[in-house]
PDB file as gemmi writes it, atoms N, CA and C in Angstrom:
CRYST1    1.000    1.000    1.000  90.00  90.00  90.00 P 1                      
ATOM      1  N   MET A   1     173.871 -39.506 148.193  1.00  0.00           N  
ATOM      2  CA  MET A   1     173.324 -40.269 149.293  1.00  0.00           C  
ATOM      3  C   MET A   1     172.451 -39.409 150.196  1.00  0.00           C  
ATOM      4  N   ALA A   2     172.719 -38.111 150.254  1.00  0.00           N  
ATOM      5  CA  ALA A   2     171.944 -37.221 151.120  1.00  0.00           C  
ATOM      6  C   ALA A   2     170.485 -37.172 150.675  1.00  0.00           C  
ATOM      7  N   TRP A   3     170.250 -37.279 149.373  1.00  0.00           N  
ATOM      8  CA  TRP A   3     168.876 -37.227 148.882  1.00  0.00           C  
ATOM      9  C   TRP A   3     168.073 -38.434 149.338  1.00  0.00           C  
ATOM     10  N   LYS A   4     168.729 -39.595 149.496  1.00  0.00           N  
ATOM     11  CA  LYS A   4     168.038 -40.793 149.984  1.00  0.00           C  
ATOM     12  C   LYS A   4     167.545 -40.583 151.413  1.00  0.00           C  
ATOM     13  N   ILE A   5     168.392 -40.002 152.236  1.00  0.00           N  
ATOM     14  CA  ILE A   5     168.017 -39.742 153.634  1.00  0.00           C  
ATOM     15  C   ILE A   5     166.874 -38.733 153.682  1.00  0.00           C  
ATOM     16  N   THR A   6     166.988 -37.672 152.895  1.00  0.00           N  
ATOM     17  CA  THR A   6     165.943 -36.649 152.851  1.00  0.00           C  
ATOM     18  C   THR A   6     164.636 -37.236 152.339  1.00  0.00           C  
ATOM     19  N   ASN A   7     164.725 -38.070 151.321  1.00  0.00           N  
ATOM     20  CA  ASN A   7     163.540 -38.713 150.758  1.00  0.00           C  
ATOM     21  C   ASN A   7     162.860 -39.607 151.794  1.00  0.00           C  
ATOM     22  N   LYS A   8     163.657 -40.368 152.531  1.00  0.00           N  
ATOM     23  CA  LYS A   8     163.119 -41.261 153.552  1.00  0.00           C  
ATOM     24  C   LYS A   8     162.444 -40.459 154.666  1.00  0.00           C  
ATOM     25  N   GLU A   9     163.061 -39.349 155.073  1.00  0.00           N  
ATOM     26  CA  GLU A   9     162.473 -38.495 156.112  1.00  0.00           C  
ATOM     27  C   GLU A   9     161.155 -37.892 155.632  1.00  0.00           C  
ATOM     28  N   ALA A  10     161.115 -37.476 154.376  1.00  0.00           N  
ATOM     29  CA  ALA A  10     159.885 -36.890 153.821  1.00  0.00           C  
ATOM     30  C   ALA A  10     158.768 -37.923 153.777  1.00  0.00           C  
ATOM     31  N   LYS A  11     159.079 -39.138 153.349  1.00  0.00           N  
ATOM     32  CA  LYS A  11     158.070 -40.200 153.311  1.00  0.00           C  
ATOM     33  C   LYS A  11     157.545 -40.500 154.710  1.00  0.00           C  
ATOM     34  N   GLY A  12     158.430 -40.493 155.691  1.00  0.00           N  
ATOM     35  CA  GLY A  12     158.010 -40.727 157.074  1.00  0.00           C  
ATOM     36  C   GLY A  12     157.087 -39.631 157.574  1.00  0.00           C  
ATOM     37  N   ALA A  13     157.421 -38.378 157.238  1.00  0.00           N  
ATOM     38  CA  ALA A  13     156.581 -37.245 157.659  1.00  0.00           C  
ATOM     39  C   ALA A  13     155.201 -37.335 157.016  1.00  0.00           C  
ATOM     40  N   VAL A  14     155.148 -37.706 155.758  1.00  0.00           N  
ATOM     41  CA  VAL A  14     153.870 -37.850 155.069  1.00  0.00           C  
ATOM     42  C   VAL A  14     153.051 -38.973 155.698  1.00  0.00           C  
ATOM     43  N   ALA A  15     153.678 -40.095 156.003  1.00  0.00           N  
ATOM     44  CA  ALA A  15     152.978 -41.224 156.612  1.00  0.00           C  
ATOM     45  C   ALA A  15     152.430 -40.842 157.989  1.00  0.00           C  
ATOM     46  N   ARG A  16     153.218 -40.100 158.779  1.00  0.00           N  
ATOM     47  CA  ARG A  16     152.744 -39.677 160.110  1.00  0.00           C  
ATOM     48  C   ARG A  16     151.560 -38.723 159.992  1.00  0.00           C  
ATOM     49  N   ALA A  17     151.639 -37.775 159.067  1.00  0.00           N  
ATOM     50  CA  ALA A  17     150.552 -36.811 158.875  1.00  0.00           C  
ATOM     51  C   ALA A  17     149.279 -37.520 158.405  1.00  0.00           C  
ATOM     52  N   LYS A  18     149.436 -38.490 157.517  1.00  0.00           N  
ATOM     53  CA  LYS A  18     148.283 -39.240 157.028  1.00  0.00           C  
ATOM     54  C   LYS A  18     147.636 -40.038 158.167  1.00  0.00           C  
ATOM     55  N   ALA A  19     148.447 -40.704 158.965  1.00  0.00           N  
ATOM     56  CA  ALA A  19     147.934 -41.479 160.092  1.00  0.00           C  
ATOM     57  C   ALA A  19     147.222 -40.576 161.100  1.00  0.00           C  
ATOM     58  N   GLU A  20     147.795 -39.404 161.348  1.00  0.00           N  
ATOM     59  CA  GLU A  20     147.189 -38.450 162.267  1.00  0.00           C  
ATOM     60  C   GLU A  20     145.828 -37.985 161.748  1.00  0.00           C  
ATOM     61  N   GLY A  21     145.735 -37.708 160.456  1.00  0.00           N  
ATOM     62  CA  GLY A  21     144.466 -37.296 159.852  1.00  0.00           C  
ATOM     63  C   GLY A  21     143.414 -38.380 159.940  1.00  0.00           C  
ATOM     64  N   ILE A  22     143.813 -39.612 159.697  1.00  0.00           N  
ATOM     65  CA  ILE A  22     142.880 -40.737 159.785  1.00  0.00           C  
ATOM     66  C   ILE A  22     142.392 -40.906 161.218  1.00  0.00           C  
ATOM     67  N   ASN A  23     143.307 -40.790 162.194  1.00  0.00           N  
ATOM     68  CA  ASN A  23     142.906 -40.904 163.597  1.00  0.00           C  
ATOM     69  C   ASN A  23     141.910 -39.813 163.988  1.00  0.00           C  
ATOM     70  N   GLU A  24     142.138 -38.587 163.533  1.00  0.00           N  
ATOM     71  CA  GLU A  24     141.207 -37.490 163.810  1.00  0.00           C  
ATOM     72  C   GLU A  24     139.835 -37.788 163.214  1.00  0.00           C  
ATOM     73  N   MET A  25     139.820 -38.331 161.990  1.00  0.00           N  
ATOM     74  CA  MET A  25     138.551 -38.650 161.348  1.00  0.00           C  
ATOM     75  C   MET A  25     137.795 -39.720 162.134  1.00  0.00           C  
ATOM     76  N   TYR A  26     138.518 -40.749 162.589  1.00  0.00           N  
ATOM     77  CA  TYR A  26     137.868 -41.803 163.368  1.00  0.00           C  
ATOM     78  C   TYR A  26     137.311 -41.263 164.681  1.00  0.00           C  
ATOM     79  N   GLU A  27     138.019 -40.341 165.307  1.00  0.00           N  
ATOM     80  CA  GLU A  27     137.522 -39.740 166.544  1.00  0.00           C  
ATOM     81  C   GLU A  27     136.225 -38.972 166.285  1.00  0.00           C  
ATOM     82  N   LYS A  28     136.166 -38.243 165.175  1.00  0.00           N  
ATOM     83  CA  LYS A  28     134.948 -37.506 164.839  1.00  0.00           C  
ATOM     84  C   LYS A  28     133.801 -38.452 164.518  1.00  0.00           C  
ATOM     85  N   VAL A  29     134.094 -39.550 163.826  1.00  0.00           N  
ATOM     86  CA  VAL A  29     133.053 -40.511 163.477  1.00  0.00           C  
ATOM     87  C   VAL A  29     132.466 -41.141 164.741  1.00  0.00           C  
ATOM     88  N   GLU A  30     133.296 -41.424 165.727  1.00  0.00           N  
ATOM     89  CA  GLU A  30     132.830 -42.036 166.967  1.00  0.00           C  
ATOM     90  C   GLU A  30     132.081 -41.048 167.852  1.00  0.00           C  
ATOM     91  N   ALA A  31     132.284 -39.750 167.643  1.00  0.00           N  
ATOM     92  CA  ALA A  31     131.598 -38.734 168.445  1.00  0.00           C  
ATOM     93  C   ALA A  31     130.164 -38.566 167.928  1.00  0.00           C  
ATOM     94  N   SER A  32     129.436 -37.631 168.538  1.00  0.00           N  
ATOM     95  CA  SER A  32     128.024 -37.429 168.200  1.00  0.00           C  
ATOM     96  C   SER A  32     127.821 -36.956 166.755  1.00  0.00           C  
ATOM     97  N   GLU A  33     128.767 -36.246 166.196  1.00  0.00           N  
ATOM     98  CA  GLU A  33     128.633 -35.742 164.826  1.00  0.00           C  
ATOM     99  C   GLU A  33     129.024 -36.783 163.783  1.00  0.00           C  
ATOM    100  N   GLY A  34     129.402 -37.950 164.220  1.00  0.00           N  
ATOM    101  CA  GLY A  34     129.900 -38.992 163.326  1.00  0.00           C  
ATOM    102  C   GLY A  34     128.897 -39.477 162.307  1.00  0.00           C  
ATOM    103  N   GLU A  35     127.639 -39.613 162.720  1.00  0.00           N  
ATOM    104  CA  GLU A  35     126.627 -40.125 161.798  1.00  0.00           C  
ATOM    105  C   GLU A  35     126.439 -39.170 160.620  1.00  0.00           C  
ATOM    106  N   LYS A  36     126.362 -37.887 160.916  1.00  0.00           N  
ATOM    107  CA  LYS A  36     126.196 -36.874 159.869  1.00  0.00           C  
ATOM    108  C   LYS A  36     127.426 -36.848 158.959  1.00  0.00           C  
ATOM    109  N   MET A  37     128.605 -36.922 159.558  1.00  0.00           N  
ATOM    110  CA  MET A  37     129.848 -36.900 158.788  1.00  0.00           C  
ATOM    111  C   MET A  37     129.935 -38.122 157.870  1.00  0.00           C  
ATOM    112  N   THR A  38     129.568 -39.287 158.402  1.00  0.00           N  
ATOM    113  CA  THR A  38     129.593 -40.512 157.605  1.00  0.00           C  
ATOM    114  C   THR A  38     128.637 -40.392 156.420  1.00  0.00           C  
ATOM    115  N   TYR A  39     127.453 -39.845 156.663  1.00  0.00           N  
ATOM    116  CA  TYR A  39     126.479 -39.653 155.594  1.00  0.00           C  
ATOM    117  C   TYR A  39     127.031 -38.715 154.525  1.00  0.00           C  
ATOM    118  N   ASN A  40     127.650 -37.611 154.947  1.00  0.00           N  
ATOM    119  CA  ASN A  40     128.206 -36.652 153.986  1.00  0.00           C  
ATOM    120  C   ASN A  40     129.329 -37.255 153.150  1.00  0.00           C  
ATOM    121  N   ILE A  41     130.187 -38.041 153.781  1.00  0.00           N  
ATOM    122  CA  ILE A  41     131.275 -38.702 153.050  1.00  0.00           C  
ATOM    123  C   ILE A  41     130.706 -39.663 152.014  1.00  0.00           C  
ATOM    124  N   ALA A  42     129.710 -40.465 152.428  1.00  0.00           N  
ATOM    125  CA  ALA A  42     129.098 -41.419 151.505  1.00  0.00           C  
ATOM    126  C   ALA A  42     128.423 -40.693 150.346  1.00  0.00           C  
ATOM    127  N   LYS A  43     127.773 -39.585 150.633  1.00  0.00           N  
ATOM    128  CA  LYS A  43     127.091 -38.803 149.610  1.00  0.00           C  
ATOM    129  C   LYS A  43     128.094 -38.241 148.595  1.00  0.00           C  
ATOM    130  N   ARG A  44     129.216 -37.704 149.091  1.00  0.00           N  
ATOM    131  CA  ARG A  44     130.247 -37.161 148.196  1.00  0.00           C  
ATOM    132  C   ARG A  44     130.855 -38.244 147.321  1.00  0.00           C  
ATOM    133  N   ARG A  45     131.109 -39.417 147.911  1.00  0.00           N  
ATOM    134  CA  ARG A  45     131.699 -40.515 147.127  1.00  0.00           C  
ATOM    135  C   ARG A  45     130.727 -41.002 146.060  1.00  0.00           C  
ATOM    136  N   ASP A  46     129.440 -41.047 146.399  1.00  0.00           N  
ATOM    137  CA  ASP A  46     128.435 -41.478 145.436  1.00  0.00           C  
ATOM    138  C   ASP A  46     128.338 -40.492 144.283  1.00  0.00           C  
ATOM    139  N   ARG A  47     128.326 -39.204 144.587  1.00  0.00           N  
ATOM    140  CA  ARG A  47     128.241 -38.180 143.541  1.00  0.00           C  
ATOM    141  C   ARG A  47     129.467 -38.206 142.643  1.00  0.00           C  
ATOM    142  N   ALA A  48     130.611 -38.524 143.205  1.00  0.00           N  
ATOM    143  CA  ALA A  48     131.849 -38.553 142.420  1.00  0.00           C  
ATOM    144  C   ALA A  48     131.840 -39.677 141.394  1.00  0.00           C  
ATOM    145  N   THR A  49     131.070 -40.737 141.647  1.00  0.00           N  
ATOM    146  CA  THR A  49     131.052 -41.871 140.727  1.00  0.00           C  
ATOM    147  C   THR A  49     129.945 -41.780 139.688  1.00  0.00           C  
ATOM    148  N   GLU A  50     129.055 -40.797 139.808  1.00  0.00           N  
ATOM    149  CA  GLU A  50     127.948 -40.677 138.867  1.00  0.00           C  
ATOM    150  C   GLU A  50     128.436 -40.201 137.498  1.00  0.00           C  
ATOM    151  N   ASP A  51     127.807 -40.739 136.463  1.00  0.00           N  
ATOM    152  CA  ASP A  51     128.089 -40.298 135.106  1.00  0.00           C  
ATOM    153  C   ASP A  51     127.291 -39.043 134.816  1.00  0.00           C  
ATOM    154  N   LEU A  52     127.736 -38.312 133.838  1.00  0.00           N  
ATOM    155  CA  LEU A  52     126.991 -37.147 133.398  1.00  0.00           C  
ATOM    156  C   LEU A  52     125.703 -37.644 132.746  1.00  0.00           C  
ATOM    157  N   THR A  53     124.564 -37.236 133.270  1.00  0.00           N  
ATOM    158  CA  THR A  53     123.291 -37.751 132.766  1.00  0.00           C  
ATOM    159  C   THR A  53     122.428 -36.677 132.137  1.00  0.00           C  
ATOM    160  N   GLN A  54     122.979 -35.510 131.884  1.00  0.00           N  
ATOM    161  CA  GLN A  54     122.197 -34.447 131.271  1.00  0.00           C  
ATOM    162  C   GLN A  54     122.980 -33.804 130.133  1.00  0.00           C  
ATOM    163  N   ILE A  55     122.311 -33.666 129.008  1.00  0.00           N  
ATOM    164  CA  ILE A  55     122.869 -32.904 127.896  1.00  0.00           C  
ATOM    165  C   ILE A  55     121.762 -31.993 127.382  1.00  0.00           C  
ATOM    166  N   LYS A  56     122.073 -31.091 126.475  1.00  0.00           N  
ATOM    167  CA  LYS A  56     121.069 -30.170 125.954  1.00  0.00           C  
ATOM    168  C   LYS A  56     120.701 -30.537 124.519  1.00  0.00           C  
ATOM    169  N   ASP A  57     119.448 -30.266 124.175  1.00  0.00           N  
ATOM    170  CA  ASP A  57     119.024 -30.474 122.798  1.00  0.00           C  
ATOM    171  C   ASP A  57     119.383 -29.245 121.965  1.00  0.00           C  
ATOM    172  N   ARG A  58     118.977 -29.238 120.710  1.00  0.00           N  
ATOM    173  CA  ARG A  58     119.340 -28.136 119.813  1.00  0.00           C  
ATOM    174  C   ARG A  58     118.761 -26.796 120.257  1.00  0.00           C  
ATOM    175  N   LYS A  59     117.654 -26.821 120.994  1.00  0.00           N  
ATOM    176  CA  LYS A  59     117.019 -25.586 121.459  1.00  0.00           C  
ATOM    177  C   LYS A  59     117.536 -25.142 122.825  1.00  0.00           C  
ATOM    178  N   GLY A  60     118.462 -25.906 123.405  1.00  0.00           N  
ATOM    179  CA  GLY A  60     119.057 -25.535 124.681  1.00  0.00           C  
ATOM    180  C   GLY A  60     118.342 -26.113 125.889  1.00  0.00           C  
ATOM    181  N   ARG A  61     117.338 -26.940 125.676  1.00  0.00           N  
ATOM    182  CA  ARG A  61     116.619 -27.565 126.795  1.00  0.00           C  
ATOM    183  C   ARG A  61     117.423 -28.758 127.321  1.00  0.00           C  
ATOM    184  N   VAL A  62     117.408 -28.948 128.616  1.00  0.00           N  
ATOM    185  CA  VAL A  62     118.162 -30.034 129.243  1.00  0.00           C  
ATOM    186  C   VAL A  62     117.424 -31.344 129.061  1.00  0.00           C  
ATOM    187  N   LEU A  63     118.149 -32.353 128.571  1.00  0.00           N  
ATOM    188  CA  LEU A  63     117.594 -33.699 128.423  1.00  0.00           C  
ATOM    189  C   LEU A  63     118.137 -34.568 129.547  1.00  0.00           C  
ATOM    190  N   SER A  64     117.248 -35.164 130.315  1.00  0.00           N  
ATOM    191  CA  SER A  64     117.720 -35.957 131.453  1.00  0.00           C  
ATOM    192  C   SER A  64     117.346 -37.428 131.345  1.00  0.00           C  
ATOM    193  N   ARG A  65     116.401 -37.764 130.499  1.00  0.00           N  
ATOM    194  CA  ARG A  65     116.025 -39.169 130.357  1.00  0.00           C  
ATOM    195  C   ARG A  65     116.988 -39.861 129.406  1.00  0.00           C  
ATOM    196  N   GLU A  66     117.324 -41.091 129.735  1.00  0.00           N  
ATOM    197  CA  GLU A  66     118.339 -41.814 128.973  1.00  0.00           C  
ATOM    198  C   GLU A  66     117.964 -42.006 127.507  1.00  0.00           C  
ATOM    199  N   GLU A  67     116.698 -42.285 127.234  1.00  0.00           N  
ATOM    200  CA  GLU A  67     116.290 -42.496 125.838  1.00  0.00           C  
ATOM    201  C   GLU A  67     116.371 -41.198 125.033  1.00  0.00           C  
ATOM    202  N   TRP A  68     116.104 -40.050 125.646  1.00  0.00           N  
ATOM    203  CA  TRP A  68     116.230 -38.762 124.961  1.00  0.00           C  
ATOM    204  C   TRP A  68     117.698 -38.459 124.657  1.00  0.00           C  
ATOM    205  N   ILE A  69     118.549 -38.766 125.626  1.00  0.00           N  
ATOM    206  CA  ILE A  69     119.984 -38.531 125.444  1.00  0.00           C  
ATOM    207  C   ILE A  69     120.519 -39.401 124.305  1.00  0.00           C  
ATOM    208  N   ARG A  70     120.117 -40.681 124.291  1.00  0.00           N  
ATOM    209  CA  ARG A  70     120.560 -41.571 123.208  1.00  0.00           C  
ATOM    210  C   ARG A  70     120.085 -41.073 121.847  1.00  0.00           C  
ATOM    211  N   ALA A  71     118.834 -40.613 121.792  1.00  0.00           N  
ATOM    212  CA  ALA A  71     118.299 -40.091 120.524  1.00  0.00           C  
ATOM    213  C   ALA A  71     119.087 -38.870 120.077  1.00  0.00           C  
ATOM    214  N   ARG A  72     119.465 -38.016 121.025  1.00  0.00           N  
ATOM    215  CA  ARG A  72     120.249 -36.812 120.700  1.00  0.00           C  
ATOM    216  C   ARG A  72     121.626 -37.191 120.158  1.00  0.00           C  
ATOM    217  N   TRP A  73     122.293 -38.170 120.813  1.00  0.00           N  
ATOM    218  CA  TRP A  73     123.604 -38.624 120.346  1.00  0.00           C  
ATOM    219  C   TRP A  73     123.487 -39.240 118.953  1.00  0.00           C  
ATOM    220  N   LYS A  74     122.418 -40.015 118.745  1.00  0.00           N  
ATOM    221  CA  LYS A  74     122.210 -40.647 117.436  1.00  0.00           C  
ATOM    222  C   LYS A  74     122.027 -39.578 116.362  1.00  0.00           C  
ATOM    223  N   GLU A  75     121.225 -38.563 116.669  1.00  0.00           N  
ATOM    224  CA  GLU A  75     120.986 -37.460 115.742  1.00  0.00           C  
ATOM    225  C   GLU A  75     122.297 -36.758 115.381  1.00  0.00           C  
ATOM    226  N   ASP A  76     123.113 -36.453 116.381  1.00  0.00           N  
ATOM    227  CA  ASP A  76     124.398 -35.787 116.134  1.00  0.00           C  
ATOM    228  C   ASP A  76     125.333 -36.666 115.315  1.00  0.00           C  
ATOM    229  N   PHE A  77     125.396 -37.958 115.656  1.00  0.00           N  
ATOM    230  CA  PHE A  77     126.282 -38.868 114.942  1.00  0.00           C  
ATOM    231  C   PHE A  77     125.875 -38.987 113.476  1.00  0.00           C  
ATOM    232  N   GLU A  78     124.560 -39.113 113.223  1.00  0.00           N  
ATOM    233  CA  GLU A  78     124.091 -39.213 111.837  1.00  0.00           C  
ATOM    234  C   GLU A  78     124.396 -37.944 111.059  1.00  0.00           C  
ATOM    235  N   LYS A  79     124.238 -36.783 111.700  1.00  0.00           N  
ATOM    236  CA  LYS A  79     124.531 -35.512 111.032  1.00  0.00           C  
ATOM    237  C   LYS A  79     126.019 -35.440 110.664  1.00  0.00           C  
ATOM    238  N   LEU A  80     126.881 -35.799 111.622  1.00  0.00           N  
ATOM    239  CA  LEU A  80     128.322 -35.752 111.361  1.00  0.00           C  
ATOM    240  C   LEU A  80     128.749 -36.771 110.313  1.00  0.00           C  
ATOM    241  N   SER A  81     128.114 -37.944 110.332  1.00  0.00           N  
ATOM    242  CA  SER A  81     128.484 -39.006 109.390  1.00  0.00           C  
ATOM    243  C   SER A  81     128.071 -38.696 107.966  1.00  0.00           C  
ATOM    244  N   ASN A  82     126.977 -37.953 107.794  1.00  0.00           N  
ATOM    245  CA  ASN A  82     126.437 -37.711 106.457  1.00  0.00           C  
ATOM    246  C   ASN A  82     126.725 -36.309 105.931  1.00  0.00           C  
ATOM    247  N   GLU A  83     127.425 -35.524 106.670  1.00  0.00           N  
ATOM    248  CA  GLU A  83     127.702 -34.152 106.288  1.00  0.00           C  
ATOM    249  C   GLU A  83     128.951 -34.093 105.413  1.00  0.00           C  
ATOM    250  N   GLU A  84     128.868 -33.319 104.338  1.00  0.00           N  
ATOM    251  CA  GLU A  84     130.037 -33.124 103.486  1.00  0.00           C  
ATOM    252  C   GLU A  84     130.875 -31.995 104.071  1.00  0.00           C  
ATOM    253  N   ASN A  85     132.132 -32.228 104.208  1.00  0.00           N  
ATOM    254  CA  ASN A  85     133.041 -31.218 104.728  1.00  0.00           C  
ATOM    255  C   ASN A  85     133.817 -30.596 103.581  1.00  0.00           C  
ATOM    256  N   PRO A  86     134.135 -29.306 103.678  1.00  0.00           N  
ATOM    257  CA  PRO A  86     134.894 -28.671 102.607  1.00  0.00           C  
ATOM    258  C   PRO A  86     136.280 -29.305 102.475  1.00  0.00           C  
ATOM    259  N   ARG A  87     136.694 -29.461 101.227  1.00  0.00           N  
ATOM    260  CA  ARG A  87     138.002 -30.068 100.979  1.00  0.00           C  
ATOM    261  C   ARG A  87     138.872 -29.090 100.199  1.00  0.00           C  
ATOM    262  N   ARG A  88     140.142 -29.157 100.475  1.00  0.00           N  
ATOM    263  CA  ARG A  88     141.103 -28.337  99.749  1.00  0.00           C  
ATOM    264  C   ARG A  88     141.478 -29.045  98.450  1.00  0.00           C  
ATOM    265  N   ILE A  89     141.426 -28.339  97.349  1.00  0.00           N  
ATOM    266  CA  ILE A  89     141.810 -28.933  96.064  1.00  0.00           C  
ATOM    267  C   ILE A  89     143.319 -28.794  95.923  1.00  0.00           C  
ATOM    268  N   ARG A  90     143.962 -29.907  95.653  1.00  0.00           N  
ATOM    269  CA  ARG A  90     145.416 -29.892  95.521  1.00  0.00           C  
ATOM    270  C   ARG A  90     145.809 -29.450  94.115  1.00  0.00           C  
ATOM    271  N   GLU A  91     146.967 -28.830  94.058  1.00  0.00           N  
ATOM    272  CA  GLU A  91     147.483 -28.379  92.771  1.00  0.00           C  
ATOM    273  C   GLU A  91     148.007 -29.568  91.975  1.00  0.00           C  
ATOM    274  N   GLU A  92     148.028 -29.395  90.678  1.00  0.00           N  
ATOM    275  CA  GLU A  92     148.559 -30.441  89.807  1.00  0.00           C  
ATOM    276  C   GLU A  92     150.067 -30.554  90.007  1.00  0.00           C  
ATOM    277  N   GLY A  93     150.598 -31.698  89.744  1.00  0.00           N  
ATOM    278  CA  GLY A  93     152.037 -31.886  89.824  1.00  0.00           C  
ATOM    279  C   GLY A  93     152.410 -32.908  90.886  1.00  0.00           C  
ATOM    280  N   ASN A  94     153.669 -33.172  90.954  1.00  0.00           N  
ATOM    281  CA  ASN A  94     154.182 -34.146  91.898  1.00  0.00           C  
ATOM    282  C   ASN A  94     154.469 -33.444  93.235  1.00  0.00           C  
ATOM    283  N   PRO A  95     153.791 -33.814  94.293  1.00  0.00           N  
ATOM    284  CA  PRO A  95     153.990 -33.122  95.566  1.00  0.00           C  
ATOM    285  C   PRO A  95     155.350 -33.403  96.202  1.00  0.00           C  
ATOM    286  N   ARG A  96     156.043 -34.424  95.730  1.00  0.00           N  
ATOM    287  CA  ARG A  96     157.335 -34.770  96.331  1.00  0.00           C  
ATOM    288  C   ARG A  96     158.497 -33.997  95.718  1.00  0.00           C  
ATOM    289  N   VAL A  97     158.259 -33.314  94.621  1.00  0.00           N  
ATOM    290  CA  VAL A  97     159.324 -32.557  93.963  1.00  0.00           C  
ATOM    291  C   VAL A  97     159.400 -31.191  94.617  1.00  0.00           C  
ATOM    292  N   ARG A  98     160.562 -30.830  95.107  1.00  0.00           N  
ATOM    293  CA  ARG A  98     160.769 -29.519  95.714  1.00  0.00           C  
ATOM    294  C   ARG A  98     162.227 -29.128  95.551  1.00  0.00           C  
ATOM    295  N   ALA A  99     162.493 -27.887  95.808  1.00  0.00           N  
ATOM    296  CA  ALA A  99     163.860 -27.389  95.648  1.00  0.00           C  
ATOM    297  C   ALA A  99     164.771 -28.032  96.689  1.00  0.00           C  
ATOM    298  N   VAL A 100     165.951 -28.407  96.247  1.00  0.00           N  
ATOM    299  CA  VAL A 100     166.927 -29.005  97.156  1.00  0.00           C  
ATOM    300  C   VAL A 100     168.057 -28.009  97.329  1.00  0.00           C  
ATOM    301  N   LEU A 101     168.387 -27.715  98.566  1.00  0.00           N  
ATOM    302  CA  LEU A 101     169.478 -26.785  98.834  1.00  0.00           C  
ATOM    303  C   LEU A 101     170.812 -27.465  98.554  1.00  0.00           C  
ATOM    304  N   GLY A 102     171.750 -26.674  98.075  1.00  0.00           N  
ATOM    305  CA  GLY A 102     173.064 -27.202  97.802  1.00  0.00           C  
ATOM    306  C   GLY A 102     173.805 -27.537  99.093  1.00  0.00           C  
ATOM    307  N   ILE A 103     174.620 -28.544  99.040  1.00  0.00           N  
ATOM    308  CA  ILE A 103     175.399 -28.940 100.213  1.00  0.00           C  
ATOM    309  C   ILE A 103     176.724 -28.202 100.177  1.00  0.00           C  
ATOM    310  N   THR A 104     177.039 -27.542 101.284  1.00  0.00           N  
ATOM    311  CA  THR A 104     178.294 -26.814 101.360  1.00  0.00           C  
ATOM    312  C   THR A 104     179.112 -27.346 102.514  1.00  0.00           C  
ATOM    313  N   GLU A 105     180.408 -27.164 102.394  1.00  0.00           N  
ATOM    314  CA  GLU A 105     181.301 -27.625 103.439  1.00  0.00           C  
ATOM    315  C   GLU A 105     181.868 -26.396 104.156  1.00  0.00           C  
ATOM    316  N   LYS A 106     181.646 -26.326 105.442  1.00  0.00           N  
ATOM    317  CA  LYS A 106     182.161 -25.185 106.208  1.00  0.00           C  
ATOM    318  C   LYS A 106     183.575 -25.515 106.676  1.00  0.00           C  
ATOM    319  N   LYS A 107     184.431 -24.518 106.634  1.00  0.00           N  
ATOM    320  CA  LYS A 107     185.818 -24.734 107.060  1.00  0.00           C  
ATOM    321  C   LYS A 107     186.092 -24.040 108.350  1.00  0.00           C  
TER     322      LYS A 107                                                      
END                                                                             
C-alpha cells in the first residue's frame, strides 16, 4: 500500500511542475519576447514534422527534387529486384536425419 501513496505523491509533483512550466511559458509569451518565442516554437514544430527530402545519388551528390529522388529509389529497387544473390548449395541427403542422443535416467 505504501507504493500507492508514493505513486500518487509523485504524480502530483509531476503535475505541479508541469503546470508551473506552462505558466512560466505563458508569462514569457505575454511579455515583449513572446512574439519571437512563439515564432521559434512554431518553427521547431514545423521542422519536426518535415519528411526527409534529400538523398544522395551514386556519385554522392545531394538530390533534393522529388522527381530525382523517386528516380533514384526506382533505380535502386530495380537493381535489387534483378540482382542475383549468391546462394549456398545444400548437401545431398535428408536434412532431418541427425544423431539422436540416448535417453538416460539420473538417480
